[in-house]
LUMDREN-779839 format. One record per residue (C-alpha): residue number from 1; x, y, z. Coordinates in steps of 0.5 Angstrom, whole numbers, plus 500, padded with zeros to 3 digits. Example, Ala and Ser with C-alpha at 12.3 -4.5 7.8 and 13.67 -1.06 7.14 Angstrom:
<recs>
<rec 1; <525; 491; 516>> <rec 2; <527; 498; 514>> 
</recs>
This chain:
<recs>
<rec 1; <520; 550; 542>> <rec 2; <525; 543; 544>> <rec 3; <522; 538; 542>> <rec 4; <521; 535; 548>> <rec 5; <517; 540; 550>> <rec 6; <513; 540; 544>> <rec 7; <513; 532; 546>> <rec 8; <509; 534; 553>> <rec 9; <504; 538; 550>> <rec 10; <502; 532; 545>> <rec 11; <502; 527; 551>> <rec 12; <498; 533; 555>> <rec 13; <493; 534; 549>> <rec 14; <487; 530; 546>> <rec 15; <492; 528; 539>> <rec 16; <494; 532; 532>> <rec 17; <491; 534; 527>> <rec 18; <494; 538; 520>> <rec 19; <487; 539; 518>> <rec 20; <484; 546; 521>> <rec 21; <477; 543; 518>> <rec 22; <477; 537; 523>> <rec 23; <481; 539; 529>> <rec 24; <478; 536; 535>> <rec 25; <477; 540; 542>> <rec 26; <484; 539; 545>> <rec 27; <488; 537; 539>> <rec 28; <495; 540; 537>> <rec 29; <494; 543; 530>> <rec 30; <501; 543; 526>> <rec 31; <500; 549; 520>> <rec 32; <503; 545; 514>> <rec 33; <505; 548; 508>> <rec 34; <502; 545; 502>> <rec 35; <503; 547; 494>> <rec 36; <498; 551; 494>> <rec 37; <496; 553; 501>> <rec 38; <500; 556; 507>> <rec 39; <497; 552; 513>> <rec 40; <500; 558; 517>> <rec 41; <494; 561; 515>> <rec 42; <489; 557; 518>> <rec 43; <492; 557; 525>> <rec 44; <487; 562; 528>> <rec 45; <482; 558; 525>> <rec 46; <484; 551; 528>> <rec 47; <484; 555; 534>> <rec 48; <477; 558; 534>> <rec 49; <475; 550; 533>> <rec 50; <478; 548; 539>> <rec 51; <485; 546; 538>> <rec 52; <490; 547; 545>> <rec 53; <495; 550; 541>> <rec 54; <498; 551; 534>> <rec 55; <505; 550; 531>> <rec 56; <506; 555; 525>> <rec 57; <513; 556; 522>> <rec 58; <511; 564; 521>> <rec 59; <512; 569; 526>> <rec 60; <506; 573; 523>> <rec 61; <501; 569; 525>> <rec 62; <504; 568; 532>> <rec 63; <499; 569; 538>> <rec 64; <499; 567; 545>> <rec 65; <496; 560; 543>> <rec 66; <501; 558; 537>> <rec 67; <508; 556; 538>> <rec 68; <513; 558; 534>> <rec 69; <518; 553; 530>> <rec 70; <524; 554; 524>> <rec 71; <519; 549; 521>> <rec 72; <513; 545; 522>> <rec 73; <513; 539; 517>> <rec 74; <520; 537; 520>> <rec 75; <518; 538; 528>> <rec 76; <512; 533; 526>> <rec 77; <516; 528; 523>> <rec 78; <521; 530; 530>> <rec 79; <517; 529; 534>> <rec 80; <514; 522; 531>> <rec 81; <521; 520; 532>> <rec 82; <521; 522; 539>> <rec 83; <513; 519; 540>> <rec 84; <517; 511; 536>> <rec 85; <522; 512; 543>> <rec 86; <518; 513; 547>> <rec 87; <513; 507; 545>> <rec 88; <519; 503; 545>> <rec 89; <516; 497; 540>> <rec 90; <518; 495; 535>> <rec 91; <517; 496; 528>> <rec 92; <516; 492; 521>> <rec 93; <517; 497; 515>> <rec 94; <515; 495; 509>> <rec 95; <515; 498; 502>> <rec 96; <515; 496; 495>> <rec 97; <512; 497; 487>> <rec 98; <505; 492; 489>> <rec 99; <503; 489; 494>> <rec 100; <505; 493; 500>> <rec 101; <498; 495; 502>> <rec 102; <495; 488; 502>> <rec 103; <502; 486; 506>> <rec 104; <501; 490; 512>> <rec 105; <494; 489; 513>> <rec 106; <495; 482; 514>> <rec 107; <500; 482; 517>> <rec 108; <497; 487; 522>> <rec 109; <492; 481; 522>> <rec 110; <496; 475; 524>> <rec 111; <500; 479; 529>> <rec 112; <494; 482; 532>> <rec 113; <494; 474; 535>> <rec 114; <499; 476; 539>> <rec 115; <500; 483; 540>> <rec 116; <497; 489; 541>> <rec 117; <498; 492; 534>> <rec 118; <499; 499; 531>> <rec 119; <498; 500; 523>> <rec 120; <499; 504; 517>> <rec 121; <491; 506; 516>> <rec 122; <489; 510; 508>> <rec 123; <495; 512; 505>> <rec 124; <498; 515; 509>> <rec 125; <506; 512; 507>> <rec 126; <509; 519; 506>> <rec 127; <513; 524; 509>> <rec 128; <507; 526; 512>> <rec 129; <503; 520; 514>> <rec 130; <508; 516; 517>> <rec 131; <509; 521; 523>> <rec 132; <502; 521; 525>> <rec 133; <502; 514; 524>> <rec 134; <507; 513; 529>> <rec 135; <504; 519; 533>> <rec 136; <497; 516; 533>> <rec 137; <500; 509; 536>> <rec 138; <497; 509; 543>> <rec 139; <501; 507; 550>> <rec 140; <501; 499; 550>> <rec 141; <503; 498; 543>> <rec 142; <507; 493; 542>> <rec 143; <509; 493; 535>> <rec 144; <508; 497; 530>> <rec 145; <507; 495; 521>> <rec 146; <509; 502; 518>> <rec 147; <507; 502; 510>> <rec 148; <513; 506; 507>> <rec 149; <512; 510; 499>> <rec 150; <516; 513; 495>> <rec 151; <516; 517; 488>> <rec 152; <523; 520; 489>> <rec 153; <530; 517; 490>> <rec 154; <532; 519; 498>> <rec 155; <524; 519; 500>> <rec 156; <525; 512; 503>> <rec 157; <531; 513; 507>> <rec 158; <528; 519; 510>> <rec 159; <522; 515; 512>> <rec 160; <526; 510; 515>> <rec 161; <530; 516; 520>> <rec 162; <523; 518; 522>> <rec 163; <521; 511; 523>> <rec 164; <527; 508; 525>> <rec 165; <524; 500; 524>> <rec 166; <527; 493; 526>> <rec 167; <524; 490; 521>> <rec 168; <524; 490; 514>> <rec 169; <520; 487; 507>> <rec 170; <521; 489; 500>> <rec 171; <515; 485; 498>> <rec 172; <518; 486; 491>> <rec 173; <521; 491; 485>> <rec 174; <517; 494; 478>> <rec 175; <515; 499; 474>> <rec 176; <511; 504; 477>> <rec 177; <512; 512; 478>> <rec 178; <518; 512; 473>> <rec 179; <516; 519; 472>> <rec 180; <520; 521; 480>> <rec 181; <524; 515; 479>> <rec 182; <527; 516; 472>> <rec 183; <529; 508; 471>> <rec 184; <527; 502; 474>> <rec 185; <534; 502; 477>> <rec 186; <532; 507; 480>> <rec 187; <526; 504; 483>> <rec 188; <531; 498; 485>> <rec 189; <535; 504; 488>> <rec 190; <530; 507; 492>> <rec 191; <527; 500; 495>> <rec 192; <532; 497; 498>> <rec 193; <534; 504; 501>> <rec 194; <531; 500; 506>> <rec 195; <535; 494; 506>> <rec 196; <541; 500; 507>> <rec 197; <538; 502; 513>> <rec 198; <538; 495; 516>> <rec 199; <545; 494; 515>> <rec 200; <546; 500; 518>> <rec 201; <542; 499; 524>> <rec 202; <543; 491; 525>> <rec 203; <536; 490; 523>> <rec 204; <533; 484; 519>> <rec 205; <530; 483; 513>> <rec 206; <524; 479; 511>> <rec 207; <525; 477; 504>> <rec 208; <523; 473; 498>> <rec 209; <528; 468; 496>> <rec 210; <525; 467; 490>> <rec 211; <526; 474; 487>> <rec 212; <532; 475; 484>> <rec 213; <533; 482; 484>> <rec 214; <531; 482; 492>> <rec 215; <535; 476; 493>> <rec 216; <543; 479; 491>> <rec 217; <541; 485; 495>> <rec 218; <539; 482; 501>> <rec 219; <546; 478; 500>> <rec 220; <550; 485; 499>> <rec 221; <546; 490; 503>> <rec 222; <543; 487; 510>> <rec 223; <547; 483; 516>> <rec 224; <541; 479; 518>> <rec 225; <536; 476; 514>> <rec 226; <530; 471; 514>> <rec 227; <527; 468; 508>> <rec 228; <519; 467; 508>> <rec 229; <521; 458; 507>> <rec 230; <525; 458; 513>> <rec 231; <522; 464; 517>> <rec 232; <524; 460; 524>> <rec 233; <529; 455; 521>> <rec 234; <525; 450; 519>> <rec 235; <522; 449; 512>> <rec 236; <516; 452; 511>> <rec 237; <513; 449; 504>> <rec 238; <507; 454; 500>> <rec 239; <503; 452; 494>> <rec 240; <498; 457; 491>> <rec 241; <490; 454; 488>> <rec 242; <487; 459; 485>> <rec 243; <480; 457; 487>> <rec 244; <474; 460; 482>> <rec 245; <476; 467; 484>> <rec 246; <479; 466; 491>> <rec 247; <487; 465; 492>> <rec 248; <487; 459; 496>> <rec 249; <494; 457; 500>> <rec 250; <497; 449; 501>> <rec 251; <501; 450; 507>> <rec 252; <506; 444; 510>> <rec 253; <509; 447; 516>> <rec 254; <513; 441; 522>> <rec 255; <511; 435; 518>> <rec 256; <503; 438; 518>> <rec 257; <499; 441; 512>> <rec 258; <493; 445; 511>> <rec 259; <489; 449; 506>> <rec 260; <488; 456; 508>> <rec 261; <482; 460; 503>> <rec 262; <483; 466; 503>> <rec 263; <478; 472; 501>> <rec 264; <483; 475; 498>> <rec 265; <483; 475; 489>> <rec 266; <487; 472; 484>> <rec 267; <494; 468; 484>> <rec 268; <499; 476; 484>> <rec 269; <498; 475; 491>> <rec 270; <500; 469; 492>> <rec 271; <507; 472; 495>> <rec 272; <503; 477; 499>> <rec 273; <501; 472; 504>> <rec 274; <507; 468; 504>> <rec 275; <511; 474; 506>> <rec 276; <505; 475; 512>> <rec 277; <505; 468; 514>> <rec 278; <513; 468; 515>> <rec 279; <513; 474; 519>> <rec 280; <508; 472; 523>> <rec 281; <511; 465; 525>> <rec 282; <517; 469; 525>> <rec 283; <515; 473; 532>> <rec 284; <512; 467; 534>> <rec 285; <505; 466; 532>> <rec 286; <502; 459; 532>> <rec 287; <500; 456; 525>> <rec 288; <493; 455; 527>> <rec 289; <492; 463; 530>> <rec 290; <496; 465; 523>> <rec 291; <491; 461; 518>> <rec 292; <485; 463; 523>> <rec 293; <487; 470; 522>> <rec 294; <489; 468; 514>> <rec 295; <481; 466; 513>> <rec 296; <478; 471; 515>> <rec 297; <481; 478; 513>> <rec 298; <477; 481; 508>> <rec 299; <480; 486; 503>> <rec 300; <478; 493; 503>> <rec 301; <479; 499; 499>> <rec 302; <478; 497; 491>> <rec 303; <485; 492; 492>> <rec 304; <483; 485; 490>> <rec 305; <476; 486; 493>> <rec 306; <471; 481; 490>> <rec 307; <464; 484; 490>> <rec 308; <458; 481; 487>> <rec 309; <452; 485; 485>> <rec 310; <446; 482; 483>> <rec 311; <448; 483; 475>> <rec 312; <456; 480; 476>> <rec 313; <460; 478; 480>> <rec 314; <467; 484; 480>> <rec 315; <474; 484; 481>> <rec 316; <475; 491; 484>> <rec 317; <482; 492; 483>> <rec 318; <482; 500; 481>> <rec 319; <486; 503; 488>> <rec 320; <492; 503; 483>> <rec 321; <496; 500; 477>> <rec 322; <502; 500; 473>> <rec 323; <505; 496; 468>> <rec 324; <507; 490; 473>> <rec 325; <501; 490; 478>> <rec 326; <498; 490; 471>> <rec 327; <500; 484; 467>> <rec 328; <500; 480; 474>> <rec 329; <492; 482; 475>> <rec 330; <492; 480; 468>> <rec 331; <494; 473; 469>> <rec 332; <491; 472; 474>> <rec 333; <485; 473; 471>> <rec 334; <486; 469; 465>> <rec 335; <486; 463; 470>> <rec 336; <480; 464; 473>> <rec 337; <475; 459; 470>> <rec 338; <469; 463; 467>> <rec 339; <465; 463; 460>> <rec 340; <465; 470; 460>> <rec 341; <470; 475; 462>> <rec 342; <470; 482; 461>> <rec 343; <476; 487; 463>> <rec 344; <475; 494; 464>> <rec 345; <482; 497; 464>> <rec 346; <484; 505; 466>> <rec 347; <490; 509; 464>> <rec 348; <496; 508; 468>> <rec 349; <500; 514; 470>> <rec 350; <507; 517; 472>> <rec 351; <510; 513; 467>> <rec 352; <513; 519; 464>> <rec 353; <517; 518; 458>> <rec 354; <515; 510; 458>> <rec 355; <507; 511; 458>> <rec 356; <506; 509; 451>> <rec 357; <511; 503; 451>> <rec 358; <508; 500; 456>> <rec 359; <501; 502; 455>> <rec 360; <502; 497; 449>> <rec 361; <505; 492; 453>> <rec 362; <499; 491; 456>> <rec 363; <496; 490; 451>> <rec 364; <500; 485; 448>> <rec 365; <499; 481; 455>> <rec 366; <491; 482; 454>> <rec 367; <492; 477; 448>> <rec 368; <497; 473; 451>> <rec 369; <493; 472; 456>> <rec 370; <487; 470; 450>> <rec 371; <483; 476; 454>> <rec 372; <479; 478; 448>> <rec 373; <473; 481; 452>> <rec 374; <476; 488; 454>> <rec 375; <474; 496; 455>> <rec 376; <479; 500; 455>> <rec 377; <479; 508; 459>> <rec 378; <483; 513; 459>> <rec 379; <488; 518; 452>> <rec 380; <493; 513; 454>> <rec 381; <489; 506; 453>> <rec 382; <485; 509; 448>> <rec 383; <491; 510; 444>> <rec 384; <495; 504; 445>> <rec 385; <489; 500; 443>> <rec 386; <488; 502; 436>> <rec 387; <488; 495; 432>> <rec 388; <487; 492; 436>> <rec 389; <479; 491; 436>> <rec 390; <478; 493; 443>> <rec 391; <473; 497; 445>> <rec 392; <476; 504; 447>> <rec 393; <473; 511; 450>> <rec 394; <477; 517; 452>> <rec 395; <475; 518; 459>> <rec 396; <471; 515; 464>> <rec 397; <465; 520; 462>> <rec 398; <464; 516; 456>> <rec 399; <465; 509; 458>> <rec 400; <459; 511; 464>> <rec 401; <454; 513; 458>> <rec 402; <456; 506; 454>> <rec 403; <455; 502; 460>> <rec 404; <447; 506; 462>> <rec 405; <447; 504; 454>> <rec 406; <449; 497; 454>> <rec 407; <447; 493; 460>> <rec 408; <453; 487; 462>> <rec 409; <450; 481; 465>> <rec 410; <452; 475; 467>> <rec 411; <460; 477; 467>> <rec 412; <466; 476; 472>> <rec 413; <469; 482; 471>> <rec 414; <476; 485; 472>> <rec 415; <475; 493; 473>> <rec 416; <483; 495; 474>> <rec 417; <486; 502; 473>> <rec 418; <490; 509; 476>> <rec 419; <487; 512; 483>> <rec 420; <486; 517; 478>> <rec 421; <482; 515; 473>> <rec 422; <477; 513; 479>> <rec 423; <474; 508; 476>> <rec 424; <470; 506; 482>> <rec 425; <464; 511; 479>> <rec 426; <462; 505; 475>> <rec 427; <461; 500; 479>> <rec 428; <454; 501; 480>> <rec 429; <453; 500; 473>> <rec 430; <455; 493; 473>> 
</recs>
């Protein structure tokens, strides 16, 4: 079936699903393949649950309610691109090693003060998630903010071909998923595929002119670029201030100075806030609206979240971790004025042959920042922390046992580790 005809069925449907267990009546079901499953095998279940049609790519599962295509994933991506053109709303693509979700959320919040915004939800930022995000954009959408993640070179390029962004932001480049990229240079090459796409389409990059790597790439790769400090051709001066645990920004624009107090933890989020302010101004959002939206924004999903329990104040940053984000958050935490601070750090995963070296570097950062009250969790940190004097536990289970026996009270506690460590399991013990 041609994409145009499939799109007509999509428009007549109640939406789209790739999970047969969550299909709603009237939806299209796409039978995607996984490492351990063949989605075609669940087409009949999806139809029984009320799916209008099941899109499959294995003729062995054909019925009168299936649509056979060459490849379900490819067709899903083509359908998303078709919908993106039909919606005809500008697309802002955001990628980077750290901060892309926070930046996406902040930009979406600010732009909602002027536009009907549709943006990425959850972790839908890959070759499946980006198409699903686009296809969930409702009629009347005026601007889309699409997060793009990558684990290997070429992925951002592919996502750009699907989403066709008009604007792009790379938050930064750092050490993460080295297993997929091979090296730091590989990370830079992968992220700047967004710049390469914008050059070919004459799109606009909004960039951090204080980042030497990105600035150098901007001048080499992009025709049109807007720096954070001059989003409208007028100087935007921003200075960070850590007020207890929350980041505040002193901002001067058009001879007016104001202080914006956010609900986000850490100086390491300053550039994310700068990106959001610059994008808002560039898109014509009033500065008063920008300030209001920033002050109302509250982070979620264990990203720079501050939670006050009956015993402690937690900085919950356990959604993910890599060497560069770990260094930044530790430096931010070291600046917090508190007589009782505790760091609980979990292993950083997917670092390949660099794993031992990078965990040892974090131990050094802890000491350089004078953070002496530290608990390490996971086999990688346990090995790296030997001889450091820090308490360590080989797994989350042993850590939980310790916290039950040795309750912690009256502390400011930073909790950070890779998603696979699931450190959120210890929150209720603190």
